[in-house]
N, C-alpha and C positions, 0 to 999 in steps of 0.2 A: 586289629594291627593298622597303623598308618601307613597306606599305600604310596602317599605323596612321593616320598623320595624315591620309590621304585619308578614312579611315572616320569620324574624327571631324569632319572639315569636313563630311561628307556628312550627319552627324547634325545639325550645326549649321545647316544650309540647311534642314532640315527644321522644326527649331524655329523659325526664321525666318519660316516660312510660317504659323505658328498665329495671328498677330494678325490677318492677313488673313482666315483661315478663321472665327475667331471673330466677326468682323463679321456672318456670315451668320446668327447666332443671337441671338434676341431675349432668352435667359435671362439672369440676373444672374450677375456673374462666378464668384460661389463655386459656384453649382450647375453652371456651364459646367466650372469647374476639377474638380469632383468626379468630373462624368461623364466627363470625358476620362481622369482617372487611374484610375478604375474600369474603364473599357474597356481601356485601354492595360495596366494592371496585370495584369489578368485574361488578357490575351493574352500576355504576356510569362511569365507562370507557367504557361500553357499550352505555350508555346514550350519551356520548361526541362522540364517533365515528359514532353513527346514525346520531346526529345532524350534523356533518361534512359532512357525505354523504349527507343527505337531502338539505343541501345548495349548493351541487354541487362542493365540493371542494375536491381536491385529496390530501390526507394526506401522503406527500412524507418524506422520512428520513430527508432531508434537512431542511423542514418546522418543523418537530418534533423537530430538533436539535435547530433550529434558532428561534422560535417565542414560541411553546407552551411547549416543555419539556426544561425549564431553568434551570441552576444550582439552584436557588432559590426554584423553584417548587420541584425538586428533594430532596432538604434539607428538604421542607415540608412534604414530603412523608415519610421521616424517622422520622420525629417529630411525625405525626400521627401515626405510627406504635410504637414508643417509648412511647408515651402518653398512649397508651392502656395498655402495660405492666407496666409502673409507676403507673397507677391509681390502676389497680388490684393487684398490690404488695403492694399498700399504703393499700388498704381497707382490706387486708388480715392481716395487723399488727394494724390498728387502729379502725377497723370496717367500716360498709359500711357508716353510717351516717357521722362521723367525716372525713373520707377519701374523701367523695363525696363533702362535703361542704368546705374542705379546697383547693382540686384541683379546683373545679367550682369557688368558691369565690375568690381564688386569680388569677383566669384568668383575670377578668376585670382590675385588678391593673396592673398586667404585660403587658397586653395589651395596656393599656395607656402610660405606661413607655416605651415599645418599640417604640411605634409609636413616641412618643417624642425623645428618644435617637437614634434611626436609620435615622427617617426622619422628625425631627423637629417639630413634629405637636404635640404642646403643649395642654393637654387636657382643656376644658374649665372648669370654676368655678362648673358651674351647674352640668357637668359630675362628677366632683371630689365629690361633695356633695351628688348627686343621688348614686353613686357607694358606698360610704362610709355607706349610709343608707342601700343599698341593702346587702352588705356584713354583716352588723349587723343583718338585718333581718334572713339571714342564719344562723347566730350564734345563734339568739335566738330560732330557730328551733330544733337546737341541744340540747342546753341547757335544753329547755323545755321538749325535749325527753327523758331527764335523762341520758344522756350519762356519763359514769364513768371515772374520771380522769385517772384511771389506763390503760385506752384504748388508750390512747394519747402518744403512743410510738413514741420517738423522729425520729427514723428511719422511721416510716411511715408517720409522718407529713413532713418529708423533701422530702420523694418520692412524697407526694401529692404536695407540692410546686413545684417540678421538674416537675410534670405532667402539673400544672396550667402555667408554663413558656413556655413548649412545645406547650400547646394548644394555648397561646397568639403568639407564634412565627409562627406557621402555619397559623392562623388567619390572623395576619398582612401579612404574605406572600401572601396568596391568595388575600386580599383586594388590595395589592400593583400590582398584576398581572392584576386584574380585572379593577383597577382604569387605567391602561395603555391601556386598549382597549381589552384585552383578554376576551373571552367568558366564564362567570361563569361556565357552565357546563364543558367546556373545562378544566378549572383550577382544580375544583373538580375531574373531570375524572383522571387527570395526578396524582394529590397528593394521592387520595384514591385508584387508581389503582396501583399506586406504592407500597402503603402500604400493598396493599393486596399481593402483590408479596413476601415483605418482612416477612409477617406472615404466608404465605403458608407453609413453612417448619416447622413451629412452629405446626401448624395444624396436619401435617403429623406424625411428630414426636411422639406428644402428643395422637394422634389417635382419630377418630371420629366416632368410632361405635355406639356412644350414640344418633347418628342423626337418627339411625334405628327406635327408638321409636317415633310414630305418634306425640305426645304430643311435645316433644322435637324438632321435625323436623318443627313443625308449629311455635314455640317460635323462634327458631335460622333464620327461614326465615323472621319472623317479626322483628326480631333485626337488621338482615342485610338489607332488603328492605325497611322497616319502618323507624326505629329509626337512620339507617345509610344513606343509598341511598337518600330515599326522604327527609330526613330531612337536608342534606347536599345540595341538590339541592336547597331547599327553602332558606338554610342559603347562600348560593352563590348568588342567587337571590337578597336576602336583602342586600348583601354587595356592590351591583351596586349601591345602593342609601344611603346606611346608613355608616357613619363613624365606623370604626372597634372597636375603643373604646366604642361607644355606643352600637354596636351589642353585644359585650362582657357581657355590663352590661345587656342587655336585655336577654342575656342567662342565667341568674340567676333565671328565670323562672323556669328553670329544677328542682331544688330542691324543689321549691313549689308544683309543679306537683306531684313530688315523694310522697310529704307528704300528699297531698290531696288523692291521689290513695289508699296510706298506710291507711287512714281514711276510705274510702269508700268500696274499695275492701278486705283490708286485716283485717278490722276491728281494727285498731289500734285506740288510742285516742290523742287527741291533748290537752295539757295543756293550761292555759291561756297564758303562756310565748311563747308557739308556736304560738297560734292565733295572739298574737301582733307581732310575728315575721312575719308571713303572710302577716299581713296588712301592716306593714312597708315595706316589699319587694314589694308588689303591688303598693304602693304609689310612691316608686322609680322608679319602672319600667315605671309607667304613667309618671313621670316627664321627664325622660331620653327619653322616645318615642316621646314626643312631639318634633316635628322639629323645630330647630333653623333656622333662616334666614342666608344664606351665599352668598356671592357674587360668581355667576357662571362664569366661564373664558370659552369663547368660544373657539371651537375647541379641548376641553380636555374631558377625560371620565368623566361620572357624578360622580363616587365615588371618582376620584382623585381629582375633583374640590371640593367636599366637605371636603375631607380630608386635603387638602393643606391650605383651608381657615379656617379650624377649630383652634380656638384659643388656 
């Protein structure tokens, strides 16, 4: 049984809890994002280093330059950091609901297009239909939530779309590296460890005295270790056997989880339109998670075999 889609959905569930956890912190959104990425990125880099040591390999500068720390992954690290900044800048203009759905909902579309344009992997018809249905389900969650048209500022939507493009870029970059035989933990360690280094000065400039509050400390540790480190370990594992366009669509489980947590934990109410959106989104995720049969080429990485044979 291919457990890759389950790992991706598991990562998405963790991502969906981030908004609720963030409500426990009084820090501004940029500081919170920086702290989350610094903690999570450092943890992912540590896991990658421990994995290499456990397997008895010496990580030399030449090895780092030649095989693991590639220009593509370095660009991916920049994209990870830039995504965080674009996302939180977007939600400050459009509101959390609209900014989240635009950035996350556009991710699968950009991922499929980038895979097609950069690597010639044309998305399947089933993926296209399921992704369209999933995006419509996300939109229904927002419409049903009573979002006001006045919140949809052009600059915020554009930033959210840029965030979706950045997410798609680093997802495609990670999938490409894993498909070529790189370890998923190492790939995530390089990208998020690099992003942590980029975000560290932002955290230092903005200040982190708010972490001294016990509730804030617990929340930011969960955001860093749970919704970043653990989630991206699962996501990387899922990319070993799941086409990146499919993984991006499965990641749309995140807004559904966020909506359900709002219902159960925060006492929010879902309208009939929101419920319909959740059902449509769930059906779309089931459709895209059911594996398609691809010819596997011997001697190639599992991910790249699936990606290259993806119609």
